[in-house]
PATI-47499 format. One record per residue: x, y, z of N, C-alpha, C in turn; residue number from 1; residue in one letter. Coordinates in nm, 4 decimals, padded with zeros to 6 digits. Layout:
<tigus>
TIGU	nxx	nyy	nzz	caxx	cayy	cazz	cxx	cyy	czz	i	aa
TIGU	X	Y	Z	X	Y	Z	X	Y	Z	NUM	a
...
</tigus>
This chain:
<tigus>
TIGU	nxx	nyy	nzz	caxx	cayy	cazz	cxx	cyy	czz	i	aa
TIGU	07.4120	-07.6475	04.8773	07.5416	-07.5534	04.8985	07.5025	-07.4197	04.8547	1	x
TIGU	07.5039	-07.3178	04.9660	07.4664	-07.1825	04.9214	07.5533	-07.1287	04.8330	2	x
TIGU	07.5152	-07.0421	04.7343	07.5649	-06.9577	04.6135	07.6304	-06.8784	04.6841	3	x
TIGU	07.7855	-06.8381	04.6257	07.8655	-06.7480	04.6559	07.8805	-06.6208	04.5457	4	x
TIGU	07.7967	-06.6278	04.4811	07.7980	-06.5452	04.3470	07.7885	-06.4187	04.4228	5	x
TIGU	07.8703	-06.3314	04.4043	07.8568	-06.1859	04.3970	07.7648	-06.1100	04.2981	6	x
TIGU	07.7001	-06.0232	04.3430	07.6157	-05.9636	04.2309	07.6692	-05.8663	04.1684	7	x
TIGU	07.6667	-05.8681	04.0261	07.7352	-05.7612	03.9591	07.6681	-05.6363	03.9570	8	x
TIGU	07.7512	-05.5342	03.9801	07.6864	-05.4010	03.9552	07.6487	-05.3684	03.8281	9	x
TIGU	07.5637	-05.2768	03.8032	07.5268	-05.2396	03.6606	07.6203	-05.1648	03.5830	10	x
TIGU	07.7240	-05.2403	03.5359	07.8169	-05.1709	03.4660	07.8199	-05.2156	03.3104	11	x
TIGU	07.8455	-05.1033	03.2275	07.8545	-05.1642	03.0771	08.0140	-05.1479	03.0468	12	x
TIGU	08.0648	-05.2651	03.0047	08.1877	-05.2676	02.9775	08.1964	-05.2440	02.8332	13	x
TIGU	08.3103	-05.1690	02.7945	08.3340	-05.1131	02.6550	08.4783	-05.1243	02.6426	14	x
TIGU	08.5169	-05.1848	02.4814	08.6411	-05.1701	02.4273	08.6314	-05.1106	02.2736	15	x
TIGU	08.6880	-05.0505	02.2435	08.7113	-04.9811	02.1160	08.8188	-04.9971	02.0592	16	x
TIGU	08.8450	-05.0160	01.9174	08.9609	-04.9952	01.8637	08.9414	-04.8960	01.7201	17	x
TIGU	09.0042	-04.7992	01.6990	09.0159	-04.7077	01.6114	09.1384	-04.7262	01.5139	18	x
TIGU	09.0890	-04.7146	01.3922	09.1895	-04.7270	01.2696	09.3014	-04.6419	01.2742	19	x
TIGU	09.4242	-04.7101	01.2494	09.5474	-04.6471	01.2716	09.5758	-04.5106	01.1949	20	x
TIGU	09.5336	-04.5086	01.0880	09.5330	-04.3796	01.0099	09.3874	-04.2871	00.9881	21	x
TIGU	09.2834	-04.3349	01.0546	09.1933	-04.2714	01.0665	09.1178	-04.2322	01.2044	22	x
TIGU	09.0128	-04.2111	01.2242	08.9436	-04.1630	01.3394	08.8204	-04.2457	01.3464	23	x
TIGU	08.8316	-04.3547	01.2495	08.6873	-04.4480	01.2140	08.6870	-04.5714	01.3332	24	x
TIGU	08.5698	-04.6150	01.3739	08.5526	-04.7230	01.4587	08.5939	-04.8278	01.3802	25	x
TIGU	08.6820	-04.9133	01.4132	08.7041	-05.0352	01.3325	08.6597	-05.1504	01.4062	26	x
TIGU	08.6282	-05.1584	01.5493	08.5568	-05.2530	01.6449	08.5190	-05.1789	01.7728	27	x
TIGU	08.4082	-05.2235	01.7892	08.3363	-05.1701	01.9026	08.2562	-05.2891	02.0004	28	x
TIGU	08.2981	-05.3068	02.0979	08.2635	-05.4447	02.1938	08.2049	-05.3884	02.2997	29	x
TIGU	08.0577	-05.4144	02.3558	07.9991	-05.3779	02.4577	07.9453	-05.5065	02.5323	30	x
TIGU	07.9646	-05.5039	02.6924	07.9041	-05.6104	02.7481	07.8430	-05.5385	02.8973	31	x
TIGU	07.7304	-05.6296	02.9136	07.6389	-05.5729	03.0315	07.6142	-05.7167	03.1265	32	x
TIGU	07.5948	-05.8408	03.0514	07.5444	-05.9521	03.1023	07.5631	-06.0368	02.9957	33	x
TIGU	07.5348	-06.1697	03.0059	07.5283	-06.2669	02.8972	07.4345	-06.2783	02.8032	34	x
TIGU	07.3009	-06.2082	02.8254	07.2214	-06.1707	02.7620	07.1994	-06.0267	02.6825	35	x
TIGU	07.2922	-05.9324	02.7111	07.2927	-05.8001	02.6713	07.4409	-05.7757	02.6286	36	x
TIGU	07.4773	-05.7823	02.5126	07.6153	-05.7779	02.4699	07.6150	-05.7558	02.3234	37	x
TIGU	07.7317	-05.6654	02.2544	07.7118	-05.6892	02.1111	07.8797	-05.6558	02.0680	38	x
TIGU	07.9228	-05.6804	01.9295	08.0400	-05.6783	01.8893	08.0117	-05.6249	01.7470	39	x
TIGU	08.0515	-05.5096	01.6949	08.0341	-05.4353	01.5929	08.1181	-05.3130	01.5629	40	x
TIGU	08.0373	-05.2333	01.5083	08.1049	-05.0865	01.4764	08.0186	-04.9744	01.4971	41	x
TIGU	07.8802	-05.0266	01.5435	07.7796	-04.9217	01.5110	07.7331	-04.8627	01.6904	42	x
TIGU	07.7496	-04.7310	01.6791	07.7344	-04.6527	01.7898	07.5866	-04.6507	01.8382	43	x
TIGU	07.4902	-04.6713	01.7163	07.3480	-04.6760	01.7510	07.3491	-04.8281	01.8238	44	x
TIGU	07.4160	-04.9275	01.8078	07.3895	-05.0463	01.8784	07.4134	-05.0465	02.0237	45	x
TIGU	07.5142	-04.9547	02.0259	07.5725	-04.9047	02.1761	07.4779	-04.8375	02.2692	46	x
TIGU	07.4096	-04.7370	02.1923	07.2856	-04.6650	02.2412	07.1661	-04.7695	02.2771	47	x
TIGU	07.1532	-04.8375	02.1956	07.0134	-04.9350	02.1964	07.0694	-05.0310	02.3350	48	x
TIGU	07.2017	-05.0764	02.3318	07.2111	-05.1737	02.4601	07.2152	-05.0868	02.5944	49	x
TIGU	07.2749	-04.9629	02.5838	07.2365	-04.8761	02.7047	07.0869	-04.8775	02.7446	50	x
TIGU	06.9974	-04.8530	02.6348	06.8699	-04.8154	02.6648	06.7909	-04.9610	02.7123	51	x
TIGU	06.8233	-05.0682	02.6962	06.8183	-05.1868	02.7274	06.8095	-05.2053	02.8857	52	x
TIGU	06.9661	-05.1772	02.9099	07.0399	-05.1881	03.0314	07.0147	-05.1025	03.1681	53	x
TIGU	07.0101	-04.9809	03.1312	07.0194	-04.8810	03.2009	07.1236	-04.8936	03.3063	54	x
TIGU	07.2487	-04.8925	03.2605	07.3716	-04.9102	03.3525	07.3800	-04.8087	03.4419	55	x
TIGU	07.4561	-04.8031	03.5558	07.4853	-04.6741	03.6232	07.6499	-04.6412	03.6045	56	x
TIGU	07.7169	-04.7365	03.5693	07.8656	-04.7323	03.5088	07.9155	-04.7600	03.4115	57	x
TIGU	08.0071	-04.7087	03.3423	08.0646	-04.7434	03.2222	08.2075	-04.7719	03.2630	58	x
TIGU	08.2743	-04.8785	03.1958	08.4062	-04.9159	03.2355	08.4772	-04.9438	03.1131	59	x
TIGU	08.6062	-04.9190	03.1036	08.6932	-04.9922	03.0182	08.8657	-04.9600	03.0611	60	x
TIGU	08.9406	-05.0141	02.9906	09.0788	-04.9937	02.9776	09.1101	-04.8787	02.9206	61	x
TIGU	09.1783	-04.7737	02.9841	09.2202	-04.6553	02.9425	09.0965	-04.5830	02.8750	62	x
TIGU	08.9734	-04.5797	02.9263	08.8493	-04.5380	02.8713	08.8747	-04.3680	02.8749	63	x
TIGU	08.9224	-04.3253	02.9630	08.9000	-04.1849	02.9637	08.9931	-04.1311	02.8532	64	x
TIGU	09.1015	-04.1950	02.8374	09.1895	-04.0939	02.7291	09.1725	-04.1684	02.6028	65	x
TIGU	09.0958	-04.2576	02.5972	09.0905	-04.3177	02.4594	08.9367	-04.3114	02.4217	66	x
TIGU	08.8818	-04.4195	02.4758	08.7276	-04.4545	02.4216	08.6503	-04.3358	02.4515	67	x
TIGU	08.6693	-04.2634	02.5527	08.5710	-04.1445	02.5691	08.5965	-04.0450	02.4823	68	x
TIGU	08.7094	-04.0139	02.4446	08.7412	-03.9229	02.3328	08.6292	-03.9353	02.2086	69	x
TIGU	08.6350	-04.0630	02.1824	08.5824	-04.1013	02.0297	08.4186	-04.0946	02.0499	70	x
TIGU	08.3794	-04.1339	02.1954	08.2373	-04.1603	02.2045	08.1667	-04.0007	02.2264	71	x
TIGU	08.2710	-03.9163	02.2907	08.2063	-03.7700	02.3108	08.1521	-03.6975	02.1683	72	x
TIGU	08.2215	-03.7774	02.0677	08.2009	-03.7069	01.9339	08.0846	-03.7678	01.8770	73	x
TIGU	07.9901	-03.8507	01.9186	07.8863	-03.9414	01.8752	07.7561	-03.9352	01.9660	74	x
TIGU	07.6647	-03.9754	01.9079	07.5484	-03.9854	01.9937	07.5128	-04.0423	02.1219	75	x
TIGU	07.6242	-04.1026	02.1562	07.6340	-04.1798	02.2682	07.6801	-04.0620	02.3842	76	x
TIGU	07.7195	-03.9356	02.3619	07.7704	-03.8661	02.4486	07.6783	-03.8072	02.5375	77	x
TIGU	07.5478	-03.7843	02.5140	07.4559	-03.7346	02.6093	07.4134	-03.8765	02.7182	78	x
TIGU	07.4252	-03.9574	02.6656	07.3856	-04.0958	02.7789	07.5288	-04.1267	02.8587	79	x
TIGU	07.6169	-04.0955	02.8151	07.7548	-04.0927	02.8996	07.7712	-04.0173	03.0045	80	x
TIGU	07.7194	-03.9156	02.9812	07.7315	-03.7984	03.0905	07.6371	-03.8605	03.2217	81	x
TIGU	07.5641	-03.9387	03.1853	07.4722	-03.9797	03.3083	07.5424	-04.0966	03.3787	82	x
TIGU	07.6608	-04.1460	03.3423	07.7103	-04.2797	03.4027	07.8524	-04.2381	03.4653	83	x
TIGU	07.8726	-04.3020	03.5586	08.0053	-04.2769	03.6474	08.0856	-04.3749	03.5535	84	x
TIGU	08.2202	-04.3337	03.5476	08.3389	-04.3866	03.4609	08.4392	-04.4710	03.5804	85	x
TIGU	08.4452	-04.5849	03.5279	08.5540	-04.6543	03.5957	08.6465	-04.6991	03.5017	86	x
TIGU	08.7833	-04.6412	03.4937	08.8966	-04.6679	03.4005	08.9938	-04.7495	03.4531	87	x
TIGU	08.9876	-04.8790	03.4191	09.0585	-04.9909	03.4605	09.2121	-04.9620	03.4500	88	x
TIGU	09.2468	-04.8741	03.3716	09.4027	-04.8570	03.3335	09.4645	-04.7814	03.4691	89	x
TIGU	09.3946	-04.7072	03.5158	09.4108	-04.6207	03.6281	09.4312	-04.7203	03.7495	90	x
TIGU	09.3068	-04.7663	03.7592	09.2772	-04.8528	03.8799	09.3865	-04.9565	03.9068	91	x
TIGU	09.3668	-05.0621	03.8092	09.4844	-05.1482	03.8102	09.6248	-05.1275	03.8289	92	x
TIGU	09.6616	-05.0141	03.7355	09.8178	-04.9587	03.7320	09.8238	-04.9070	03.8665	93	x
TIGU	09.7541	-04.8548	03.9587	09.8060	-04.8124	04.0929	09.7715	-04.9435	04.1876	94	x
TIGU	09.7438	-05.0355	04.1396	09.7156	-05.1481	04.2372	09.8793	-05.2232	04.2286	95	x
TIGU	09.9179	-05.2326	04.0917	10.0290	-05.3105	04.0337	10.1301	-05.2263	04.0912	96	x
TIGU	10.1473	-05.0845	04.0584	10.2518	-04.9878	04.0981	10.2213	-04.9058	04.1930	97	x
TIGU	10.1891	-04.9413	04.3340	10.1781	-04.8250	04.4150	10.2638	-04.7274	04.4349	98	x
TIGU	10.4066	-04.7526	04.4155	10.4856	-04.6652	04.4507	10.5180	-04.5606	04.3532	99	x
TIGU	10.4605	-04.5713	04.2311	10.4549	-04.4897	04.0966	10.3336	-04.4027	04.0779	100	x
TIGU	10.2420	-04.3997	04.2131	10.1234	-04.3052	04.1930	10.1380	-04.1904	04.1464	101	x
TIGU	10.2145	-04.1025	04.1635	10.2299	-03.9739	04.0920	10.2600	-03.9602	03.9546	102	x
TIGU	10.3557	-04.0488	03.9072	10.4021	-04.0530	03.7910	10.2902	-04.1308	03.6905	103	x
TIGU	10.2053	-04.2248	03.7522	10.1100	-04.2705	03.6835	09.9935	-04.1718	03.6541	104	x
TIGU	09.9833	-04.0883	03.7170	09.8687	-03.9726	03.6934	09.9086	-03.9295	03.5699	105	x
TIGU	10.0183	-03.8892	03.5603	10.0893	-03.7862	03.4370	10.1327	-03.8528	03.2892	106	x
TIGU	10.1608	-04.0135	03.3289	10.1840	-04.0403	03.1948	10.0719	-04.0335	03.1000	107	x
TIGU	10.1265	-04.0215	02.9626	10.0530	-04.0362	02.8609	10.1080	-04.1666	02.7625	108	x
TIGU	09.9729	-04.2382	02.7500	09.9780	-04.3680	02.6890	09.9719	-04.3537	02.5266	109	x
TIGU	10.0821	-04.4182	02.4842	10.0349	-04.4404	02.3042	10.0250	-04.5754	02.2959	110	x
TIGU	09.9380	-04.6057	02.1934	09.8830	-04.7125	02.1688	09.9103	-04.7457	02.0004	111	x
TIGU	09.9743	-04.8078	01.9627	10.0232	-04.8627	01.7957	09.9272	-04.9490	01.7652	112	x
TIGU	09.8186	-04.8969	01.7198	09.7151	-04.9738	01.6362	09.7587	-05.0622	01.5315	113	x
TIGU	09.7301	-05.1992	01.5293	09.7748	-05.2542	01.4305	09.6872	-05.2743	01.3130	114	x
TIGU	09.5580	-05.2303	01.3424	09.4389	-05.2098	01.2214	09.4809	-05.0901	01.1435	115	x
TIGU	09.4521	-05.0914	01.0203	09.4817	-04.9622	00.9202	09.3788	-04.9274	00.8984	116	x
</tigus>
């Protein structure tokens, strides 16, 4: 039977959790494929993962307004500018609520982090 697998584009998926009362990274996770991923707090590990995989895209939920602002202050900033960003918050929100497209562009999202 032929394979129906669709090849995954070179996307590095990232998720960050920031301390509630600080700007410290509490948790950082990144996934490229089953052999290239990590979970921890180290920007250095994120840079190493990027160097091993050479992704063309970086993606995350609310990436532009959250994760990107913290990564811009790190050594990952120079690498991030080489990548195209896919923010799933905007994309999926537009798919779920197409009638609110104008409102979604101007919404400010506030996250109450349970981590102190």
